[in-house]
C-alpha positions, 0 to 999 in steps of 0.5 A: 104148792099153790096153783098158778091160776093164769096158767091153769086157766090158759090150759083149761081153755086150750083145745085138747085131746084125750086118746087114752080114757076108759069108760068104766074108769070115768063114771060120775060118782053121783051116777054110780049111786043113782044107778045102784039105787035104780037097779038095786045094786049094793054099794060098799058105801052108802055115803057119796063122799065115802064112795068118792074117797075110795074111788079116787084111789089116793091110797092104792098100793099097786095096779091090782089094787087100782083095778079093784075099783072097777068092780064097783063101776062095772056093777052098774054098767050092765044094761043099755040105758046105763052104759049109754048114759055113762058114755054121754056124761063122759063126753060132756065132762070132756067137752066142758074142758074143751076136749075136741077129740075123745077116744073112749075105750072099753071091753064089751065082754065086761058088760054081759053079766046081766045078759046084755050082748056085746053088740048091744052094749057097744051100740049103746056106747056109740049112741051115747057118743053120737048124742054128745057130739050133737049136744056138745060139739065134741068128736070121738070114737070107741076103741074096743078092748080085748083082755089079756087075762081072758081066753085069746079066743074072746079077743078074737070075738071082740076083734070081729065085733070091732071089724063089724062096727068099723066106720060105725063108731069103732075107731080102734082095738086095744088089749088091756088088763094085767101084763105079767103072765099074760103076754100080748103075743097070746092074742096075736090072732085078734090083732092079725084080724083087725090089721087085715081089716085096716083098723088102728091098734093101741095096746097097754104095754110097759105099764107094770111090766118090762120093755119086752111087753112093749116089744110084743105089742109092736112086733107081734101085734102091730101097735100104732100107739102104746098105752103108758110105755113107762118101761121103754127106756129098758130097751134103747133099740126098741125106743129108737124104733118107736121114735123112728116110726112115730109110735105115740106113747099115751102117757097118763101121769097121775094113773102111773103114780097111783098104780106104782108104775113110777115112784114119783111124778118127777121119776116118770120118764116123760121128760126123758121121752120128750127130750129124746124126741118121742111122740107123746100125748097126755091123757086121763086114763081114768077120770074117776079113779085118778080124780083127773082131767086132761087139764090136770094132766097137762098142768101136772106136766107143766109144773113137774118137768119145768115146761113152758106153755109152748111145750104144752101146745106142742104136746097137744098137737102131737096128741091130735096128730096121733088120733085114730081118724082118717088122715084128711080129717086129722090134717084139718083137725090139727090145722084148726087146733094149731090156729086156735092155739096161736091165739094164746101168746107165750106166757 
């Protein structure tokens, strides 16, 4: 289907937000090749185009298959200079399409193979973000991820790290990784720690597993937002609770299609969620693996679910309303974005 260039250009120009974006899933392919060469790291492909074709994950068969690509990006993200560069470039890529607020999530424990300490790589990411804020005018922060498949005590250590860097670049705590056989409630201790320290929580849940995963994220771990949540319709009572409490669902359409969380974009519950009144945001998840941008995700929703441009504006505003930022600052940010969006008349 041909792209409606007028609509695409309008969405591209809109101020936007990305609440669910993985650092290690959003590396420029050229940067991967350069860092691999600089650090003598072998790549499965010598040709950049072949690497891009593989990393874009067009032929992924499952979430497990999708996650294999991260072995490549992580291999070049094991020193402070590399990880700072990648954070900076991600912010630049987002700023180019007028993303005003970017929340970058990653797990510091995955960047210690070369001896780099979790504190050191977190500081490197924060430096990259701060430099980009000065250079490109984008704003944002870092969400530290615990890993479901790791010992829960590691999640506690990462929670302690998040607490130490609260108000110093860290804005939230997450739990990522495979859901099946790795319940969120096993990591409850880490989330009790961050909650007691007034840190925002988002948790990957209901992506490749049932609604009980979302239930644990909310009722055991205190999630303020849910990453993906595609299985939420399995539990009507829980869906009502999430709606009543305005717990935002961080929707990633392209990623959900590639990981087989949904069979087709049209089968995604996004439209059902929106009609039901849930608070939703549209996000990239992994810019590299999903070969996407916020503009692409919004345009995909526009075409797949027969939305209009006012719907897109509303989704953008809901995303900003759910950002992990202090209320007063968020209110001013939302007002500014709403005013900017008003410049664009109904198409």
